[in-house]
N, C-alpha and C positions, 0 to 999 in steps of 0.2 A: 496404629489407627486403622479401623476397618473401612471397607468401601461404603458401608451404610453410614458410618459416622461422617465420612468425607462428603457424602451427598447432602448432608444436613447443613453444611457450611457454605459460605459464599462460593459463587461459581468458579472462582480462580483457585480454590483450595486444592482440588485434585491435580491440577496442572502444576502448581507450585510444589506439592508433595513429590510428584513424579520427577520433576526437574532437579530438585535439590537433594534427592536421595540417590541419584544415579551418578556414575563416574564416566567421563567428566560431567560436571554440573552444567545445566543449561536451562534457560527459560525462553519461551517463545516470544517473538516481538509483539504479538498482539496484546501482551500484557502492558505494553507502554501506554496504551491509549485509553486511560480513564480521563476525566475532565482535565486534570492537571497536565497529564501527558499530551493530550490533544493541543492544549494551549502552548506548551513548550515546543511542540512540533511546528505549530504555526510561526513561532519565533524563529525556528531554524530556517524555515523557507524564506525568511526575509534577510538572512545573513548574506554578506557579500561572497563568502566562501562557498555557499550552497547554491551552485549554479543550476541544479536540476530543475527546480520549480520555475525560475524565470526563463530558462531556455525552452522548456516544454510550453510555457505560456506564450512565448514569442512565436513558436511554431503554430500553435492553435490560433493565435490572433491573425496570423498571416493566411492560414489555410482553412479557417472555420467554414467559410461559405462553400469551398470546394468539398470539404468533408461531408457537409450536409447534403450537397447536391448528389454526391455519389451514394449517399445512404438511402435515397428514395424520397417519397412524398408522404406527408402526414406521419412523420416519424415519432415514435415514443422513445424516450431516453431513459436508460437504466444505468446506474453507476455503482460499481463495486468498490468499496473502500472510499466513499465519497468525501469524507472529511468535511471541510467547510464549503466545498464546491466552488471555490473562487475561480478556478480556471474553467469550470463547466459553464459558467455564465456566458463565456464567449460562444460556446456552441449553442446554448439556448437562444441567445440573441440572433445567431445565424439562422436557426430553425424558425424563429418567429418572423424572419424576413421572407420565409417561404410558406408558412402556414399560420392559421389564426391562433392556435393554442398548442401548448406542449404539455404532455404528461411526463413528469420527471419522477423516477423511482430510485432514490438513493438508498444504498445499503451500507451500514457502517456499524462497528462495534461500540462506537461512542455516542450515547444519546445526546450529549452536550453538543458535539459537532453537528449532528443532524438537526438539532433545534436551531443552531446558528445559521446553518445553510437555508433552512426553510424560511426563517424570518427575513433573511437577506433577499431571497428570491421573490417572496411575496411583495416586499417593498419596492424592489427594482422593476418588476415586470407587470405591475398594475393588474393583477388578477388573471393574466394570460397563461400562467404556469400553474398547473395542478401538481402538488407534491404528494406522493404516496411513499412514505419512507418505511424502512424496516431496520430495527436494531438486531443485528446478527453477524456471524462470521461467514466465511465462504463455504462452510459446510451446508449452508441453506441457500440455495439459488432459486427458491420458489418465487422470489420477487420478479424474476424474468418473465415467468408465465402470467403474472398479474397485469402485464401491459399488452395492449394490442399491437399486432404487427402492422407495418414494418418497425423493427426495433433496432436501435443503435445501443449496444452495450459498451460502456466505457470502463476500461481498466487501465487507468493512466497513473501518473505519479511515480513510475518505475517500481510499483509495488510487486510486480512479478519477480523482481530481483531478490526479494526476501525468501523466495522458494528455491529449493534445489531442483535439479533437472527433472527428477521423477515427480516431485510435487507440482512443478510448473506444468508439466505435460498432463498430469491428472486433472488439474484445475481447468486448463484449456479444453480438455476433452469433455468435462462436465458442462462448461459453458456452451460448447458446440452442440452437445446433446439437447440443450434447452432452446436452441435457435431453429428457426424455420428458414425456408428458401429466400425470403425477402430480407432477412436480418443481417446485421454486420457487427463486428467487434472493432473497437478502436483501442489500440494497445500502445502505451508509452514505455520505452525502454532506454535506460542509460547505456552509453556505449563505452567500450574499453578505451582507456587513454593513459597518459603518464601518471605515475605515482604522485608526482608533484602537484598535479591538478586534482587527483582523487582524494588524497588523505585530508587536506584542509576542510573539505566538505563534510567530513565525519569527525573532525577533531579541531573545532574552531578555537581561536585564541581567547575568545570571550567566555568560553566554557559553557555555552548554551547546550551543545550536544552532550557534554558530560552530565549536565543536569537532567537532560532528557533520559539518558541511559540510567542514571541513578534513581530516576523516578520509579523504575520497576521495583526497587527495594523499598522506596517510600510507600508505594502502593501496598506492598505486603505488610508494612508496618501499620498502615491505616486500616486495611480490611481484614487482616488476619492476626493482628496483635504481634507483629514481628518486632524484634529488638535490633534491627540493623542500624549500625552507626555509619551513616553515609560517608563520613570523613575517613572511615577505615577502608574504603574501597576507592580505586582510581579507574577512570575511564581509559580504555585502550582500544585504539583503532589500528588494524594491520591490513596491508595489502597482500593477498595470497595469489601470486601470478599463476601458479599451476592450476588453481581453480577459477581464476579470473573473478575474484570476489574480494570485497572489503569484509573483514571479520571484526565484530564488535564484542568486547569483553568488559567485565568488571573484575579487577584484580585486587585480591585481598592484600592490604599493606602490612599485615602482621598475622601471626597465628591467632585464631579467635574461634569462638563457638557462639553461634547466634540462635537464640531461642525464638520460636514462633508459637505463640500462646494457643491459637485456635487449632493448630496441628499437633500440639504437645510434642514438639520436635526440636531438638538441638542440632543445628547444622554446623559441622566443623569445617574450618577453612585453614589451610596451611598458608604461611607467608608466601606470596607470589602466586597462589592458586587462582586460576581464572574461571569465572562464571561466564559462559557464552550466552549472549543475548540476541545477536542478530547477524545475518549475512546480507550482503548486497551484491548480487552478481552483476557483472558488466558484460555486455554482449557485443558481437559484431552484427551488422545487418543480415548477412547470410545465415548466421546462426539463428536469429529470430525467425527468418523466413522458414528455415527447416523445422523449427519448433512448432510454428503454426501449421505447416503442412502435415506434420506428424500427428497433430491433434484434429485434423479434418477441416482446416481452413485453407482458403486460397487468398493470397495477398492481392489486394486491389491496388494499393499504392503505399509507398513509404516516403515520408518527408523527413529531412534532417535540417538542422541549422547549418549555417555557413561553415562553422568550425567542426562539424560532424561530431559534436559532443553528445548528441541526444537524437533519438528517432521516435517518430509517431507512425504507427502502421494501421491502415484500414484493411480489414480482412472480411471477406464474404464467405458464404457457404454455398453459393450457386456455382454450377459448372463454368459459366461465363461471367465476366465482370467488365465494367465499362472501360477501364484503362489498362488492363493487364498489369503485370508486375512492373513497377516503375519506381525509381528512386530520384527524388528531387530535393533541391535545396530551396 
């Protein structure tokens, strides 16, 4: 199939072609988040095994007023990978205790998630929140410039963990380049911990995470005429201690060839062959501070939960900051 033919197909076609014709096979995690995938992820966040969302939410609930105070006056809020913006409402409420209105600019690849977030915010905050959303991935950070300073850019939910070190550094550098002297970044990162605590969060006994992982194949079936038999693949979650990351795969249960109609492509799989779909890196607090410093940020403050399972970092771009580098529970 030629590049011209690929461009005439749905947006995901070129990505799927490239990922399934390479060795080893891989697909990027952004393909998880169509409407069905976004709903499945919301279900994951409510699982007892998935500690990340509730732990980050607890930190934000406890520290929202402090975060907003350190971020300045009459702050605009920009969120990268906003999803349904459930946790963001805590920060919006805190901002509204300091200012009359809030401009909220969420960016996400899922139109359904953005629509849900906007409807919820409009009903909850009685017209005091103006929502200016953008359907895009992080290759387009123009949304940051659409909001007046001072700006607080949110990149929470441990989404940074889906990127390898070079990708994470590159994204943070691009965010930094979009910010001015009055602006801040709020970053959420999951912290390294025991395998016993990590693995159930990515392989729950109810199978919700497995369904979320397999949705990437179901999406190819829906949008590209794929013939994937979801039952012929199993969800695999592994901890890689050398890389400090969870690795997510779909493993072929038998030898098979899968036809994708829109691509006119037959994809062979050997029994036991794995298709890589996601990484989730786990950090230490010093490693995050070093990553931010390397991207041109200065950490204002870091907050962790009592168990030090998760961390939220506020970083500024000015030479001086109100609190210095601090780490609090």
